[in-house]
SEMIMI-109796 format. One record per residue (C-alpha): residue in three letters; x, y, z. Coordinates in steps of 0.2 Angstrom, whole numbers, padded with zeros to 4 digits, always signed. Example, Ala and Ser with C-alpha at 12.3 -4.5 7.8 and 13.67 -1.06 7.14 Angstrom:
2
ALA+0062-0022+0039SER+0068-0005+0036
//
This chain:
189
MET-0123+0037-0103LYS-0106+0040-0094ILE-0096+0025-0089TYR-0093+0031-0072THR-0107+0032-0059LYS-0098+0036-0043THR-0109+0024-0034GLY-0094+0012-0030ASP-0083+0026-0023LYS-0085+0020-0005GLY-0080+0002-0009GLN-0097-0005-0013THR-0106-0012-0028ALA-0123-0017-0033LEU-0128-0035-0037TYR-0141-0041-0049GLY-0157-0039-0039GLY-0151-0023-0031ALA-0142-0028-0015ARG-0126-0018-0012VAL-0111-0027-0005SER-0093-0024-0002LYS-0081-0025-0017ALA-0071-0037-0006SER-0085-0049-0004ALA-0084-0067-0010ARG-0097-0065-0023VAL-0088-0050-0031ASP-0071-0059-0030SER-0079-0074-0039TYR-0086-0064-0054GLY-0070-0053-0054ASN-0060-0069-0056ILE-0072-0074-0070ASP-0069-0058-0079GLU-0050-0059-0077LEU-0051-0076-0085ASN-0062-0070-0099SER-0049-0056-0103PHE-0035-0069-0102ILE-0044-0080-0115GLY-0045-0064-0126ILE-0026-0062-0124SER-0024-0080-0129LYS-0035-0078-0144SER-0024-0064-0151HIS-0010-0077-0153ILE-0020-0091-0161GLU-0023-0093-0179ASP-0034-0109-0180GLU-0051-0103-0185GLU-0060-0118-0176VAL-0051-0115-0160LEU-0055-0096-0161LYS-0073-0100-0164GLN-0073-0111-0148LEU-0064-0098-0138LYS-0077-0084-0143LYS-0091-0096-0138ILE-0082-0099-0121GLN-0080-0080-0119PHE-0099-0078-0122ASP-0102-0092-0109LEU-0091-0084-0096PHE-0101-0068-0097THR-0116-0079-0093VAL-0107-0087-0079GLY-0101-0070-0072SER-0119-0063-0073GLU-0126-0078-0063ALA-0111-0077-0051ALA-0116-0058-0048THR-0134-0064-0044PRO-0139-0071-0027VAL-0148-0087-0030ASP-0164-0080-0022LYS-0164-0066-0034LEU-0163-0077-0050MET-0182-0077-0052LEU-0192-0061-0053ALA-0208-0059-0043ASN-0218-0063-0059GLY-0209-0080-0060LYS-0198-0076-0075SER-0179-0078-0074ARG-0170-0062-0071LEU-0156-0068-0082PRO-0159-0071-0101LEU-0147-0086-0100ILE-0139-0098-0088ILE-0126-0111-0090SER-0133-0129-0091ASP-0126-0146-0095THR-0127-0142-0113GLU-0112-0130-0112ILE-0102-0142-0101GLU-0105-0156-0113GLU-0099-0145-0127LEU-0083-0143-0118GLU-0081-0161-0116GLN-0084-0164-0135TRP-0071-0152-0140MET-0058-0159-0128ASP-0062-0177-0134ALA-0058-0171-0152PHE-0042-0163-0147GLU-0036-0177-0136ASP-0039-0189-0151LYS-0025-0180-0160LEU-0013-0179-0145GLU+0000-0192-0138PRO-0006-0199-0121LEU+0001-0190-0106GLN+0015-0199-0096TYR+0021-0185-0085PHE+0016-0168-0079ILE+0018-0154-0092LEU+0027-0138-0088PRO+0017-0123-0093GLY+0024-0117-0109GLY+0025-0124-0127GLY+0025-0108-0136LYS+0017-0091-0134SER-0001-0096-0137ALA+0000-0112-0127THR+0008-0102-0113PHE-0006-0090-0112LEU-0018-0104-0112HIS-0009-0112-0097ALA-0010-0095-0088ALA-0029-0094-0092ARG-0031-0112-0085THR-0023-0107-0069ILE-0035-0091-0068CYS-0049-0103-0072ARG-0044-0114-0057ARG-0044-0098-0046ALA-0061-0093-0052GLU-0068-0111-0048ARG-0060-0110-0031SER-0068-0093-0028LEU-0085-0100-0033VAL-0083-0115-0021PHE-0078-0103-0007LEU-0094-0092-0011ASN-0104-0108-0011GLU-0099-0111+0007SER-0108-0096+0013GLU-0121-0093-0001GLU-0129-0105-0013VAL-0121-0106-0030ARG-0129-0117-0044PRO-0118-0132-0046GLU-0118-0130-0065LEU-0107-0115-0063ILE-0093-0124-0053LYS-0094-0139-0065TYR-0093-0128-0080LEU-0077-0119-0073ASN-0070-0136-0068ARG-0072-0143-0086LEU-0066-0127-0094SER-0049-0128-0085ASP-0047-0146-0092TYR-0052-0139-0109LEU-0039-0125-0108PHE-0026-0138-0103VAL-0030-0149-0118LEU-0031-0135-0129ALA-0014-0128-0124ARG-0007-0146-0128TYR-0016-0146-0145ILE-0010-0128-0149SER+0008-0133-0145LYS+0006-0148-0157ILE-0001-0139-0172ASN+0012-0125-0170SER+0026-0139-0169GLU+0032-0132-0152PRO+0038-0146-0140GLU+0030-0148-0123GLU+0042-0149-0108TYR+0039-0162-0095TRP+0041-0163-0077ASN+0050-0179-0075PRO+0057-0181-0057ASN+0069-0194-0063GLU+0077-0182-0075ARG+0081-0168-0063
//
C-alpha cells in the first residue's frame, strides 16, 4: 500500500463514515490540532528520563489517537447500521480520572503555587509547557466544532484535564531535574 492516495489533492479529505469535507473544516482542524499535540508530547518524551512519566505519556499518546479518531467521526456515524461501534475505543471518564490521579500524585510533591509560572524550567519542562498550549488550542477547536456539530463532552473534558496534567507535569519535571521555575510576579517587574 502506498502512503499517498491523491484523493486529497483538491483540498478535501474523508471522515470516518465516508463523508468528504474540506481540509479547512472545523472537524479536520480539531483532529489536526490533536495530532500536533500528540507529536509535541513525543518531542517532550525525548527529553525525559523518568520511566513512570514516560509510561504515562505513552498512554496519553495512545489516548490521543482515540480522541483524534473520534474527532474525525461525526457523532451520527459513531454507530454502524448493525448497532456496533464504528470505533474500537472511545474516551471515557476512566481516562479522565486517570489523569486526575496522576496529577494528584505529582502535586503532592510540589510546592503550592503562589504566582503564575513563566513557561520554562529546563528543556523538557519547556516542551511540556508548549504541549500544554497546543492542548488548549485542540480543546478550543473541539469546543468550536461543538458549536456547529455535536461532540461528545468527554472529548472536551479529556483535553481540558490533559492541559492541566501537562502543566503539573512540567512543574514536576522542573523539580526532579533541579531546574528552577520562574514566576510572573507583577510586584517584581
